[in-house]
C-alpha positions in Angstrom: 34.8 2.2 -9.6 37.0 5.1 -7.7 35.6 8.2 -7.2 38.5 9.9 -5.6 38.7 13.6 -6.2 41.7 15.0 -8.1 44.1 17.6 -6.4 42.7 20.2 -8.7 39.4 19.6 -7.7 40.2 19.5 -3.9 42.2 22.8 -4.3 39.4 24.4 -6.3 36.7 23.7 -3.5 39.0 24.4 -0.6 39.7 28.1 -2.6 36.3 28.4 -2.8 35.1 28.0 0.4 38.5 30.8 1.5 36.3 34.2 0.8 35.9 36.1 -2.3 38.4 35.2 -5.1 38.8 36.8 -8.6 35.8 36.9 -10.7 37.1 34.7 -13.7 37.1 32.1 -10.7 33.7 32.5 -9.5 32.2 32.6 -12.6 34.0 29.2 -13.5 33.0 27.3 -10.3 29.2 28.7 -10.6 29.7 26.8 -14.3 30.7 24.1 -12.7 28.1 23.7 -10.3 25.3 24.6 -12.9 26.4 21.9 -14.8 26.5 19.6 -12.1 23.2 20.4 -11.3 22.3 19.6 -15.2 23.8 15.9 -14.8 21.8 15.3 -11.6 18.8 16.3 -13.7 19.1 14.4 -16.6 20.2 11.7 -14.6 16.6 11.8 -12.1 14.0 13.1 -14.5 12.3 10.2 -15.2 12.8 8.3 -12.0 9.5 6.7 -10.5 8.4 7.9 -6.7 11.8 7.4 -4.5 12.1 7.5 -0.7 15.9 8.9 0.3 17.6 6.8 3.2 20.1 8.8 5.1 22.6 7.0 7.4 26.2 6.4 8.6 28.8 5.1 6.0 30.6 3.3 8.5 28.3 0.2 9.7 29.6 -3.0 8.4 27.6 -5.6 7.5 27.6 -7.4 11.2 26.0 -4.2 12.7 22.1 -4.6 13.5 21.7 -1.0 11.7 23.1 -2.2 8.6 20.7 -5.4 8.7 17.7 -2.9 9.8 18.4 -0.8 6.8 18.9 -3.8 4.7 15.6 -4.8 5.6 14.3 -0.9 5.1 15.4 -1.0 1.1 13.3 -4.7 0.9 10.1 -2.8 2.3 10.7 0.1 -0.2 10.8 -2.5 -3.1 7.8 -4.1 -2.0 5.9 -0.9 -1.7 6.7 0.1 -5.1 9.0 2.8 -4.3 13.0 3.6 -5.7 15.7 3.6 -2.7 17.7 6.4 -3.2 20.8 6.7 -0.9 24.4 9.0 -1.0 25.7 5.7 -2.9 28.4 5.0 -0.4 29.0 2.1 2.3 27.4 1.7 5.7 23.4 2.2 6.2 23.7 3.4 1.9 24.9 0.6 0.8 22.5 -1.8 3.1 19.8 0.1 1.8 20.4 -0.1 -2.0 21.6 -3.8 -1.3 17.8 -4.9 0.1 16.1 -2.9 -2.4 18.4 -3.8 -5.4 18.0 -8.1 -4.1 14.2 -7.7 -3.8 14.1 -7.0 -7.1 13.2 -3.2 -6.4 15.0 0.2 -8.5 18.3 1.2 -6.3 20.0 4.3 -7.2 22.9 6.8 -6.0 23.9 10.0 -5.1 27.8 10.0 -4.7 30.2 12.2 -3.5 34.0 12.7 -4.1 35.6 12.5 -0.7 39.2 10.8 -0.4 38.3 9.0 2.5 35.2 6.9 0.7 37.0 5.9 -2.3 34.1 3.7 -4.1 30.4 3.8 -4.4 28.9 0.6 -3.1 27.9 -2.3 -5.9 24.1 -2.3 -5.4 23.2 0.6 -7.2 21.1 0.9 -10.7 22.3 4.1 -11.6 24.6 6.4 -9.7 25.6 9.9 -10.1 29.0 11.3 -8.9 29.1 14.9 -7.7 31.6 17.0 -6.2 29.7 19.6 -4.1 27.8 18.5 -1.1 25.2 21.0 -1.8 24.1 19.5 -5.3 24.2 16.0 -4.0 22.0 16.9 -1.0 19.3 18.9 -3.7 19.0 15.6 -5.4 18.6 13.4 -2.6 15.7 15.5 -1.4 14.1 16.9 -5.0 13.7 13.2 -5.9 12.2 11.9 -2.4 8.6 11.6 -1.2 9.7 10.8 2.1 13.2 10.6 4.2 14.1 7.4 6.3 17.0 8.5 8.6 19.1 5.8 9.9 21.7 6.1 12.8 24.8 8.3 11.3 27.2 11.1 12.5 27.7 14.6 11.2 26.8 14.0 8.0 23.6 12.3 8.8 22.2 15.2 11.5 23.3 17.4 8.8 21.0 15.9 6.1 18.3 15.3 8.8 18.4 19.0 10.1 18.4 20.6 6.6 15.3 18.3 5.4 13.8 19.2 9.2 14.0 23.4 8.2 12.7 22.2 5.0 9.5 21.2 6.1 9.6 23.9 9.0 9.9 26.7 6.7 7.3 25.5 3.8 9.8 24.9 1.1 8.7 21.3 1.0 5.0 20.3 2.0 3.9 17.2 4.1 7.1 14.8 3.2 7.5 12.4 6.2 10.5 12.2 8.4 11.0 8.6 9.7 13.9 8.2 12.3 14.9 4.3 12.5 16.9 3.1 15.6 14.7 4.2 18.7 18.1 4.1 21.5 20.1 6.1 19.0 17.5 9.0 18.9 16.2 9.4 21.7 18.7 11.4 23.8 18.1 13.9 20.7 14.4 13.8 20.7 14.5 14.4 24.4 16.9 17.6 24.0 14.5 18.7 21.1 11.4 18.8 23.4 12.8 19.6 26.9 15.3 22.3 25.4 14.5 23.4 22.0 10.5 22.9 22.2 10.7 24.8 26.2 12.9 27.2 24.9 10.9 28.4 22.2 13.1 27.9 19.5 10.8 25.2 17.8 7.7 24.2 18.4 6.1 21.0 19.2 5.0 20.3 15.9 8.4 20.2 14.5 8.9 17.2 16.6 5.3 15.2 16.8 6.0 15.3 13.0 8.7 12.9 13.2 8.1 9.1 13.4 10.3 7.3 15.2 10.2 3.1 14.7 12.5 0.1 14.4 10.0 -1.6 12.4 10.7 -1.4 8.5 7.4 -2.4 7.6 5.9 0.2 9.6 8.0 2.8 8.4 7.2 2.1 4.6 3.5 1.7 5.6 3.6 5.2 7.0 5.6 6.5 3.8 3.4 4.6 1.7 0.4 6.3 3.2 1.4 9.8 3.2 2.6 9.2 -0.2 -0.3 7.8 -1.7 -2.8 10.0 0.5 -1.1 13.3 0.6 0.4 13.2 -3.2 -2.1 11.2 -4.8 0.4 8.6 -6.3 -1.4 5.3 -7.9 1.9 3.1 -9.0 1.5 -0.6 -8.4 3.0 -2.4 -5.6 4.9 -4.6 -8.7 6.5 -1.7 -10.5 9.6 -3.2 -12.1 12.8 -1.7 -12.0 13.3 -1.2 -15.9 10.5 1.6 -15.4 12.5 3.5 -13.3 15.7 3.7 -15.3 14.0 4.7 -18.6 14.6 1.4 -20.2 
């Protein structure tokens, strides 16, 4: 279904980011943000254990990273996890598709964008958000781990915001898995050779990130941490209806 934002919604958000506005405008926008949070909480409150998959919206079905993400979604489903994504095309579609086609639950936190008119078709439940920061809260709040595929600005934003939350103790013991060694190697080299060497991050900030090209290895690591550190005791054959409150 189309989710193109209205001119009013776009204008309101642009105005909000242009500095202080009238008190009535800012109160109204605060109430809209609050209601958007409530919508997300209501929709996702009874979800089972989720893993969020981040990645580019631009990869097509014939791209190796699309296929890798599809395999990740399938492995998550077999392990008993719900696959959560941003709900869009590309990597997000692939992960949702792999989960759904394997019989696992598939969830999307969609965002209203003028150049991404639809959410993908492999979703059992989707909530469309107007504000990026509310959407990111949902992707983090309901997840036990993060698997990050190759992507652009949005993916890097999600990766580093999550890493910052872990670094500052806002979330604890959450695994971050980077998939696509060739893609992420230059970034990891920069982090080790420049950021660690310059003292802006600690070695542990890099070493806690798992890097792999193997979907089974990625999900096995996620499962071990989720069950070992968080005490999850769900079974691997958990059905989609349980996640969706049916």
